[in-house]
RODRENTI-551139 format. One line per 10 residues: number of its first residue (from 1); for each residue x, y, z of C-alpha. Coordinates in pm, 1 decimal, padded with zeros to 6 digits. Layout:
NUM> X/Y/Z ~ ...
// end
This chain:
1> -05834.5/-04779.8/-01230.4 ~ -05997.4/-04991.1/-00960.4 ~ -05688.9/-05210.2/-00948.2 ~ -05469.2/-04905.9/-00899.9 ~ -05686.5/-04776.7/-00618.1 ~ -05640.5/-05098.1/-00422.6 ~ -05324.2/-05134.3/-00214.2 ~ -05052.3/-05326.8/-00399.9 ~ -04850.2/-05514.4/-00145.1 ~ -04940.6/-05561.6/00222.7
11> -04892.9/-05311.6/00499.8 ~ -04572.5/-05350.7/00694.6 ~ -04587.1/-05625.1/00954.2 ~ -04331.7/-05790.6/01173.1 ~ -04128.3/-05471.6/01201.6 ~ -03957.9/-05368.9/01520.4 ~ -03946.2/-05037.3/01692.0 ~ -03594.2/-04913.3/01647.8 ~ -03350.3/-05117.0/01858.7 ~ -03165.5/-04786.3/01890.0
21> -03318.3/-04501.5/02086.5 ~ -03057.7/-04267.3/01952.4 ~ -03190.1/-04025.9/01693.5 ~ -03080.9/-03948.1/01435.6 ~ -02948.8/-04289.3/01337.5 ~ -02568.9/-04239.3/01308.1 ~ -02431.1/-04264.9/00956.0 ~ -02226.4/-04583.0/00934.1 ~ -01860.7/-04572.4/00831.2 ~ -01670.5/-04867.2/00686.6
31> -01315.8/-05001.2/00702.0 ~ -01267.0/-04997.1/00325.9 ~ -01443.6/-04917.2/00000.3 ~ -01571.2/-05227.1/-00184.5 ~ -01533.2/-05268.2/-00559.1 ~ -01833.9/-05158.9/-00758.9 ~ -02036.4/-05417.8/-00945.8 ~ -02007.9/-05407.3/-01327.6 ~ -02389.3/-05397.9/-01338.7 ~ -02374.5/-05038.5/-01211.7
41> -02327.9/-04807.9/-01507.5 ~ -02323.2/-04427.7/-01518.2 ~ -02458.5/-04219.7/-01804.7 ~ -02191.4/-03962.0/-01723.5 ~ -01848.5/-04077.2/-01607.9 ~ -01763.0/-04009.6/-01245.4 ~ -01474.9/-03761.3/-01200.5 ~ -01347.5/-03787.6/-01562.2 ~ -01051.0/-03550.0/-01513.3 ~ -00974.7/-03637.9/-01151.9
51> -00622.7/-03621.7/-01013.1 ~ -00439.2/-03677.3/-00687.3 ~ -00447.3/-03398.6/-00428.7 ~ -00110.2/-03219.8/-00449.8 ~ 00118.7/-03154.2/-00154.2 ~ 00140.8/-02779.9/-00100.6 ~ 00443.3/-02597.0/00034.9 ~ 00400.6/-02499.6/00397.6 ~ 00450.5/-02127.6/00327.4 ~ 00185.6/-02122.6/00052.4
61> -00124.3/-01907.4/00105.2 ~ -00430.6/-02071.7/-00046.1 ~ -00763.1/-01906.2/-00117.1 ~ -01072.5/-02119.6/-00050.4 ~ -01385.7/-02062.4/-00258.2 ~ -01744.6/-02167.2/-00206.8 ~ -01883.3/-02314.4/-00529.8 ~ -02251.2/-02381.8/-00593.4 ~ -02457.8/-02438.7/-00907.7 ~ -02793.0/-02599.8/-00999.7
71> -02784.2/-02978.7/-01021.6 ~ -02720.0/-03088.9/-01382.1 ~ -02657.7/-02726.4/-01478.5 ~ -02441.9/-02844.3/-01768.1 ~ -02750.9/-03006.1/-01926.3 ~ -03053.9/-02810.9/-01801.1 ~ -02906.4/-02470.1/-01720.5 ~ -03086.3/-02295.6/-01433.5 ~ -03396.0/-02518.4/-01447.2 ~ -03330.4/-02700.7/-01117.8
81> -03192.6/-02378.8/-00971.8 ~ -03547.4/-02238.5/-00970.9 ~ -03638.1/-02527.1/-00740.2 ~ -03327.5/-02456.3/-00529.6 ~ -03185.6/-02801.6/-00604.5 ~ -02817.9/-02711.8/-00587.3 ~ -02484.2/-02892.4/-00605.2 ~ -02195.4/-02780.2/-00384.4 ~ -01818.8/-02790.9/-00420.9 ~ -01510.1/-02611.9/-00288.1
91> -01233.6/-02442.1/-00484.3 ~ -00869.4/-02366.4/-00399.7 ~ -00615.1/-02126.3/-00547.7 ~ -00242.8/-02143.6/-00467.2 ~ -00066.4/-01807.3/-00439.1 ~ 00273.7/-01966.2/-00510.8 ~ 00182.1/-02152.4/-00829.0 ~ -00132.0/-01966.9/-00935.8 ~ -00303.8/-02300.3/-00996.6 ~ -00674.1/-02354.0/-00921.6
101> -00835.5/-02675.7/-00799.1 ~ -01190.5/-02803.8/-00747.8 ~ -01302.5/-03062.9/-00491.8 ~ -01649.8/-03211.7/-00469.1 ~ -01834.8/-03523.5/-00356.2 ~ -02107.5/-03686.3/-00560.8 ~ -02263.9/-04011.4/-00684.6 ~ -02060.0/-04267.5/-00875.6 ~ -02366.3/-04366.7/-01079.6 ~ -02589.5/-04057.2/-01074.3
111> -02856.6/-03950.2/-00829.4 ~ -03134.8/-04186.2/-00937.5 ~ -02924.0/-04495.9/-00872.6 ~ -02830.6/-04367.3/-00527.4 ~ -03190.2/-04291.1/-00433.7 ~ -03367.7/-04601.7/-00564.4 ~ -03255.2/-04958.7/-00639.5 ~ -03275.6/-05182.2/-00944.2 ~ -03515.1/-05476.5/-00928.3 ~ -03325.5/-05749.4/-01108.0
121> -03517.7/-06063.2/-01215.2 ~ -03227.8/-06286.3/-01111.2 ~ -03209.8/-06145.3/-00755.6 ~ -03462.3/-06144.3/-00470.7 ~ -03323.0/-05836.4/-00298.0 ~ -03324.6/-05488.5/-00454.1 ~ -02984.8/-05411.7/-00606.3 ~ -02824.5/-05078.1/-00512.4 ~ -02566.8/-04872.2/-00703.9 ~ -02537.6/-04611.1/-00431.9
131> -02172.4/-04534.7/-00370.6 ~ -02055.5/-04174.2/-00356.3 ~ -01700.2/-04039.9/-00346.5 ~ -01481.7/-03730.7/-00348.8 ~ -01343.3/-03593.9/-00675.0 ~ -01042.3/-03362.0/-00696.2 ~ -00916.6/-03205.3/-01019.1 ~ -00710.4/-02912.3/-01140.8 ~ -00892.7/-02599.3/-01251.0 ~ -01211.8/-02413.7/-01159.3
141> -01476.1/-02382.1/-01431.8 ~ -01564.6/-02020.1/-01360.1 ~ -01841.7/-02008.9/-01620.7 ~ -02014.3/-02314.7/-01472.3 ~ -02022.8/-02184.6/-01118.0 ~ -02084.2/-01816.8/-01195.9 ~ -02350.4/-01847.5/-01467.2 ~ -02635.8/-01966.0/-01244.8 ~ -02468.4/-02018.6/-00910.0 ~ -02196.7/-01900.6/-00673.0
151> -01819.8/-01858.5/-00673.8 ~ -01711.0/-01661.5/-00368.6 ~ -01401.7/-01646.2/-00146.5 ~ -01477.3/-01777.4/00203.7 ~ -01137.1/-01805.9/00373.1 ~ -00759.4/-01825.5/00326.8 ~ -00543.9/-02107.9/00461.3 ~ -00177.8/-02208.0/00475.5 ~ -00016.0/-02487.6/00277.4 ~ 00022.8/-02684.2/00599.9
161> -00348.8/-02662.9/00669.7 ~ -00428.1/-02771.3/00314.1 ~ -00205.8/-03079.3/00347.8 ~ -00367.7/-03174.7/00677.4 ~ -00709.6/-03131.4/00519.2 ~ -00600.1/-03359.5/00232.2 ~ -00519.0/-03638.4/00479.9 ~ -00862.9/-03599.2/00636.0 ~ -01028.1/-03611.8/00291.5 ~ -00855.3/-03945.9/00226.5
171> -00993.9/-04089.4/00551.0 ~ -01341.4/-03943.2/00496.1 ~ -01355.1/-04077.6/00141.6 ~ -01242.3/-04429.1/00229.3 ~ -01482.1/-04473.8/00521.9 ~ -01795.8/-04278.3/00418.9 ~ -01883.2/-04459.2/00097.9 ~ -02261.6/-04462.1/00054.4 ~ -02472.0/-04173.4/-00072.9 ~ -02786.6/-04101.1/00129.4
181> -03035.2/-03873.5/-00048.3 ~ -03303.4/-03828.3/00213.7 ~ -03322.5/-03628.4/00531.3 ~ -03606.7/-03767.6/00744.4 ~ -03762.4/-03576.6/01030.8 ~ -04082.3/-03567.5/01233.4 ~ -04223.7/-03234.3/01111.7 ~ -04129.8/-02907.3/00938.0 ~ -04063.7/-02751.4/01278.7 ~ -03690.1/-02678.8/01310.9
191> -03695.5/-02830.8/01659.9 ~ -03861.8/-03152.9/01545.8 ~ -03687.6/-03488.2/01584.9 ~ -03439.0/-03573.4/01312.6 ~ -03466.6/-03944.9/01233.3 ~ -03205.8/-03973.5/00954.0 ~ -02962.3/-03721.7/00810.7 ~ -02862.0/-03717.2/00445.4 ~ -02507.0/-03783.5/00328.5 ~ -02449.6/-03604.2/-00001.4
201> -02246.9/-03327.5/-00167.6 ~ -02342.6/-03042.3/00064.5 ~ -02266.2/-03246.8/00376.9 ~ -01917.3/-03317.0/00242.6 ~ -01858.1/-02945.3/00190.6 ~ -01985.1/-02868.4/00540.9 ~ -01753.3/-03134.9/00685.7 ~ -01462.8/-02986.7/00487.4 ~ -01534.0/-02636.1/00614.1 ~ -01556.1/-02767.0/00970.5
211> -01224.3/-02948.9/00932.3 ~ -01060.1/-02628.3/00807.3 ~ -01210.3/-02437.2/01100.1 ~ -01074.5/-02699.2/01339.7 ~ -00732.7/-02643.3/01180.9 ~ -00765.0/-02269.4/01241.0 ~ -00926.7/-02125.6/00927.7 ~ -01116.2/-01799.2/00976.3 ~ -01425.9/-01781.6/00757.5 ~ -01585.7/-01467.3/00623.1
221> -01926.0/-01367.2/00757.6 ~ -02140.7/-01437.2/00454.3 ~ -02471.4/-01618.0/00416.3 ~ -02445.1/-01977.4/00292.1 ~ -02750.1/-02187.5/00200.9 ~ -02774.8/-02557.2/00114.0 ~ -03039.3/-02784.3/-00037.3 ~ -03207.7/-03060.9/00161.6 ~ -03477.4/-03301.2/00042.7 ~ -03681.9/-03389.6/00350.4
231> -03929.7/-03669.7/00412.5 ~ -04172.4/-03628.5/00704.1 ~ -04251.7/-03935.0/00908.0 ~ -04361.8/-04068.0/01242.2 ~ -04112.7/-04276.3/01436.6 ~ -03938.8/-04513.5/01191.5 ~ -03978.8/-04889.4/01226.9 ~ -03668.7/-05103.5/01187.8 ~ -03721.3/-05392.8/00945.3 ~ -03382.7/-05562.1/00907.8
241> -03104.2/-05605.0/00654.7 ~ -03088.7/-05777.8/00317.7 ~ -03022.1/-06121.7/00465.8 ~ -03290.4/-06111.4/00734.7 ~ -03556.5/-05989.8/00488.3 ~ -03462.3/-06144.7/00153.3 ~ -03247.4/-06441.8/00261.4 ~ -03356.5/-06808.0/00275.1 ~ -03502.8/-06758.5/00624.0 ~ -03633.9/-06410.1/00543.4
251> -03979.0/-06255.1/00557.7 ~ -04130.0/-06324.3/00214.0 ~ -04431.9/-06101.9/00273.4 ~ -04217.5/-05807.2/00374.5 ~ -03971.7/-05875.5/00091.6 ~ -04256.1/-05861.0/-00162.4 ~ -04387.7/-05536.6/-00011.5 ~ -04046.8/-05368.1/-00040.7 ~ -04001.7/-05479.2/-00402.0 ~ -04351.9/-05359.8/-00487.2
261> -04282.0/-05023.0/-00327.4 ~ -03968.9/-04964.1/-00534.1 ~ -04110.0/-05089.3/-00865.3 ~ -04271.2/-04756.6/-00975.0 ~ -03940.0/-04573.3/-00934.2 ~ -03775.0/-04751.8/-01226.6 ~ -03680.6/-04549.6/-01537.1 ~ -03989.6/-04493.8/-01750.9 ~ -04019.0/-04612.4/-02108.6 ~ -04327.6/-04415.6/-02213.9
271> -04548.1/-04125.7/-02107.9 ~ -04823.6/-04366.8/-02013.7 ~ -04592.0/-04571.3/-01790.2 ~ -04470.9/-04253.0/-01624.8 ~ -04820.1/-04141.3/-01523.0 ~ -04925.9/-04489.0/-01412.8 ~ -04617.3/-04519.4/-01191.7 ~ -04658.1/-04162.8/-01064.1 ~ -05011.5/-04247.5/-00955.2 ~ -04882.7/-04553.6/-00771.2
281> -04617.5/-04345.3/-00592.7 ~ -04872.9/-04084.3/-00486.0 ~ -05106.8/-04353.3/-00362.0 ~ -04845.4/-04539.9/-00160.5 ~ -04660.6/-04240.0/-00010.0 ~ -04937.2/-03981.0/00036.9 ~ -05265.9/-04168.6/00050.8 ~ -05136.6/-04483.1/00220.6 ~ -04859.3/-04310.3/00423.4 ~ -04584.4/-04560.3/00337.9
291> -04218.5/-04530.1/00251.6 ~ -03936.7/-04785.1/00270.2 ~ -03597.6/-04632.1/00344.7 ~ -03263.1/-04801.1/00281.3 ~ -03002.2/-04655.5/00517.8 ~ -02672.7/-04804.1/00641.1 ~ -02748.9/-05120.1/00439.1 ~ -03067.8/-05169.7/00644.3 ~ -03436.5/-05123.2/00568.3 ~ -03674.2/-04904.1/00766.1
301> -04044.8/-04837.9/00734.6 ~ -04149.0/-04472.7/00750.1 ~ -04511.1/-04398.0/00850.2 ~ -04539.3/-04090.2/00630.8 ~ -04731.2/-03780.4/00733.6 ~ -04810.7/-03436.7/00596.0 ~ -04647.7/-03249.4/00426.6 ~ -04473.1/-03577.6/00320.9 ~ -04187.8/-03420.3/00122.0 ~ -04028.6/-03079.0/00103.8
311> -03725.4/-02929.9/-00069.0 ~ -03567.4/-02657.1/00141.3 ~ -03282.2/-02416.7/00074.0 ~ -03172.2/-02345.7/00427.6 ~ -02897.3/-02126.8/00566.9 ~ -02615.3/-02307.3/00745.0 ~ -02358.9/-02058.7/00882.3 ~ -01992.3/-02102.8/00805.7 ~ -01800.5/-02241.0/01105.8 ~ -01615.2/-02008.3/01340.0
321> -01237.4/-02044.5/01332.4 ~ -00959.7/-01916.5/01557.0 ~ -00765.8/-01609.7/01440.5 ~ -00477.7/-01715.9/01662.3 ~ -00409.0/-02017.1/01442.7 ~ -00360.9/-01843.2/01109.7 ~ -00379.0/-01477.8/01022.2 ~ -00555.2/-01392.0/00697.6
// end
């Protein structure tokens, strides 16, 4: 117990105040999507029934549905719904063909792999399996979305607008490739500084809605809420990238501190290991006010502060479209 109460790993040193004074830190986009490493394995296959986005006829009228259900609803039912931890998607229905489609964005290798790295004995740097991507497939599983969640019509668009949206989805999917779990801000106050914004399923749906609004979609006036997992921190300290920290000329002290921080987040093999690691996490994050964030392939130190972490289910209004563009 005395060993656990002592800090494991040194406090951050040698960090730099952010070289950017622009907050939040902009999410980085890339020129192409790299191949995934065979080491990264998913318990559940990503997009198992996925298909190409079809080309709709210009005169088609397509209904757009908001889809939302508790995360892992297929396994745990409404359990995570009680905590307002929800997954978002969007549905489409063609009036000409009668076919339904679902589009969503989620992790290639499940949420845990996107949020925390693997510490491999053959590698100095933490190893991340944190890609996310869009998935499009025919059909809408009404039972899945209705049972513990939401399936509601939000707008109607033309076939032309759908096809233009599809081109945007291709660009968005090829350039925005890494899942970012955490939102990081200075305090629970809505006007507080946002340090980092998350990049996950709900943000993809919000971007899709905004793209449709830009194309002229007119959204219904209904309340729409989304889940955010927020960390609360003082001004983040920039630490560097994998090479500058873990490379041959890197900072060995800082590298050890980062590895030590992530070690309790590994999958647990026993109840005892779970509680020992949970105690370490509480000590480091809450009692010692430390968190290491990996964002845009770079590491940041977060000087954590109360209330440390909060899950919110916050309303984000649907975007306002122009009725002149397309009449519903």
